[in-house]
C-alpha positions, 0 to 999 in steps of 0.5 A: 411266643404268647399262649394260643387263643382257644379256638372258637366255633363259627357262627352258624345261625342260618339266615338269607344274608348269610347264604348270600355272603357264602355264595359270594365267598365261593365265587371269590378268585382267592382260596379262603380258609378258616382254621382254629388256633392249631391251624385245623381247617373249619371252613374252605371256600369253593375256590380252592377246588379251582386253585389247588384241586381240593373240595371243602369236604376234603379239607375239613378237619385237616391242618392247613399245612397239608396244602403246601410242599412238605418241606414248607409245612413246618414253616407255615405251622410256625407262622400260625403258632407265632401269629399271637406274638406278631400283628394280626396280619402276616403275608408269606410265600410258599410252594403248594402242591395241586391235587394233580401233583403240580407245583405252584407258588402261592401267597398265604395271607394270615389274619388273626380273628380269634377274638372276633365274636362272629368268627373265632378263628384264623382267616387265610387267603390263598392266591396263586402267584402265576395264573395257571392259564398264562403260565401253564408251561412254565409251571410244568417246567418248574414242577419237572425241575423240582421233581428231578432236583428232589429225586437225584442223589447229588445235593443241589443248592442255590445261594446269593454270593456273599449271602445265604442259601435260597434253595436246597434239595432233599439230598443236600439237606441229608448230606449237610445234616439239616432238616429244612431250608429255613435252617440252611438259610442261617448257615453260611456256605463256608460253615459247611467246610471242615477247612474254611481255607478250602472254601476260599480257594474254590470261591476264588476259582469261581470268581475267575472262571465263573464255574468250578467242576469236581473240586474235592473237599472235606465237608461238615455234617451237622450232628454226624461225622464229616464226609468227603465230596466233590463240589461243582459251582456256576456263578450268574447275575440276575437283576443285578444280583450275583448268585451261585448254583451248584451240586455236591456229591458224597465220595467218602466210600470212593476215598476209603476204597482208594485208601484201601487199594493203596494200602493193599498195593503197598502190602502186596509190594512188600510181600513180593519184595520180601519173598525170596521165591520168584513171583510173576503176574501175566495178563490174558494175552500172556504179557508180563505185567507184575513180577518181583526182583527174584523173578528178574534174577531167576530169568536173568532179565531186567524189569524193562526187558520183561514188562509188557513182553511174552515168554516167546520174546526170550525163551525157546519155543518148545518151553514157551508152548508148554508155558502158553498151554498151562496159562491158557488152561488156568485162564479158562478154567480158574483151576490151580495148576502145579507143574514141573517146567524147565527154562533155557536162559539166553546164556544156554543154561537150563533151570528146572522149576516147580510152578504154581499157577492160579487165576485172578479176576479183577472187578472189571472182569479182566483175568490174570495168571499168578505164578509162584516159582521154586527153583528145583535145579539142584533138587533135580540133580540130587533126585537123579543121584537118588534114583541111581542109589535107589536102583543100586539099593533095590539090586542089593536088597533083591540079590540077597536071600535075607528078609530085609525091610524098613519101617518108620516111627509108627511101625509102617513099611517104607521098604521091603524086598521080595524075600521078606514079602514071601516069608510073611506070606508063607509063615503068616498068610499076610500080604504086605504093602508099602505104608501097611503095619509091620506088626498087625499081621503078627497079632496074637502070636508069640512073635508080636511081643518080642518084635514090638519090644525090639523095634521100640528099642531100635527106635531109641537109637540102639543098634543090635542083633537078636536071635529068636525061635519061630514055632509056627505051623508052617515054620516050626523050630526055626531060628532067625537072626535079626539085625536092627539098624536105626535110621537117623535123619536130620538133627540126629533124630531116629526116623525109622529102622532097617531090619535084616532077618536071616534064617540061622537054623542050619547054623544052630544045628551045624555048629560043629561044622561051622566051627571048622569054617569059622575063619571063612565065616568071620571073613563073610561076616566082616564083608556082610557088616560092610554091606550092612553099613553101606546099605544103612548109609544108603537107606539113610540118605534115601529116607532123608531125600524122600522126606524132602521130596514129600514135603516139597509137594506141599510147599505152597499151602503150609510148608516151605521149610523142607527145601530150606532144610536141604539148603541148610544141609548143603551149607553145613557140608560147605562149612566142612570144606576149607576151600570155601569161604566160611563167612559167606556160608554163615551169611547164607545160613543166617538168611535162610534161618531168617526166611524160615522164620518168616515162612513160619510166621506167614503159615501161623498168620494163615492158620490164625486168620483163615482156619476154622475154630475147633474147640477141644479140651486143653491140658494147659500146663502140659501145653505150656511146658511143651511149647517151652521144650519146642524152643530149646533150639534157640540160642538164648534158651539155656540163659533164661530160667523158666518157671511155669505155675498153673492153678485151677483144676477146671477143664479148659476148652478152646482152639488148641492150634491158636492157643499154642501159636499164642503161647509159643510166640510170646515165650520165643520173644522172651528167649530172643530178647533176654537181658545178658546183663542180669540173671534172666528169668521167665515166669509163666502163671496161669489159672483156669475158671469156669469162664476163662483162662488167664495166662501172665508172662513176665520176664526181666528182658531188655524191655520195650521203649514207651514210644514203641508200645502202641505199635507193638501189635502192628504187622511187620513192626519191629520194636528194636534194632536187635529184632531177630524176627519177621515182625509178625509174631505179636501181630499173629498173637493179637490176631489169634487172641481176637479170633478167640474173643480174648483180651491181651495187655502188655506192660513194659519198661525199657531195660527192666522187662515185660509183662503180658496178660492174656485172657481167653474165654473158656468154651 
């Protein structure tokens, strides 16, 4: 492009001749402008008021491009700028906007008079292509069509078949990434398709059918990411020339939503298939619309029988009335309901179940009941047995004159008889209650020192008898004999102490008389020992059963492991019975352990992703050693030598729960996947700075193949056929690290070992 000629001022010498000439120009049918080299208006005739509604005073000092449609303004400016490189005369067509907002098609004739001494500017003649008087209705229709086209979200376009685009609206420009129609005219339709083959398919359909509706394709967007869209086309012929007109709609969000929905459904299906507990979903009319295999097994009904049916189609009216009542309450209020229900199957068998029911409302406002079932038939059976034992136990406790009570590991009462409560009230003025402290009311007395010491001794697992002197005001110079019986729970761990207290003052004072009755007393003591042994056994079983029932109440939120412990106990009993198949019991035990680990992983997943972050000071070395100790139950624990080294005396603040989950999962993997062919080791190095804590785990285990490394943090991914876990361990570790805004690096060589480096910010 040549250099623009400097704008020259118009000749303004007044004369009669000039005045007459101006009057003639103002009466001309065409609009006339005179601009400088930049396109700034210096003169406008009166005809522009008639043509486009603008007066000369309004136009002076403004660019000529203000008279055309905004999308054509840059094109007019280009014509003005390029007139220096072309002939002195050029004609072009534009869409112009009347002051009343009507859209008009106009021709602009540009004449370069910059070098003319009497003019010194660019002369622009403007003419309306369709006179308003003859085509007023057509102009309004075109204006309305243009306004509609430019204000709808869909991209609208018109093009010549086999040629270029002739018209596009604003939405189409935005979708394609171009700025103007002139740019679009340089683009062929197939350029807009990521796969040109797709344009060929659509074009062939158009040729055969003359129209195409809602065909999906992946489109290019200039300077940005491609997008999914639906395209509709219609072919027509005008003056012997073939055209196509159509629209494009962006459906990228819809495609993403469809993909996410598909992935969510797959995940839900996998979870429902994996969970052993029966799960069902009912609609607002109480019809079964979704359930897992465990639910079919539990009800002894097939999927075909259940789908679309209500409970009344299979079960007793009495049971179904209860289900319907609870389901309706959940649908109406949205509250989560935990309820004990029973079900009578078609073969007459009755099962007891705990159901957790909640409401789900989808995007369409449809309501559903989601139910989670735990089969407690066996538990109910044992519960009845425990109730009988409880009744017998209370009868034994209340029938004796001894003071009897039981405490847990924190010295809190779990049981006591009336005689013990009476003695505590008589001697110390204390009122006892279940769950209260068994030593608080002794504070400041001589009895506090020896009783706390003896209870601690018994909590270590020692069974013994002690004799002490009571010298309180209301009970002076009395001697009591106390028998301590540790209560052992699962894993041979002490869970409490049963204490038997008797007044032996009379025995001490009547020792001579008791010597005569020694034989009888020996027999009585033997019977009492048997009684104590039976009572201890009863208390142990009662404690274990109560523990299982307490844990069961919270199974849906954070603890499904206790019912599994009961089942494992039954498995161990079955292994002692030679009439049963040991292989079958071992398989049951293996499955239960695997399900137990899965539930642990699911709980950790929920804690990592949903729990709030709580920062606190962490003794890192102590925590690491604690995590190691907690894994001593693993089969390979003793086969791996573990070394822990922690540097730096700085305080480390972070979320204790998530740090423990991270460390525990990584150490657990090192034990599970050790290499039996070498001297196995696990080294844990940690260092703490003011900004972060760094922990490096390195082992010489079986390692990970290269093709598995990039997927090792994926949910449910197992990198080896020897995997013992749920596939959630490293996924949970990565989620926890991300939650704490840390980083994790994993290096591994198959057959040689693995190194994992974690850096967590120090808060």
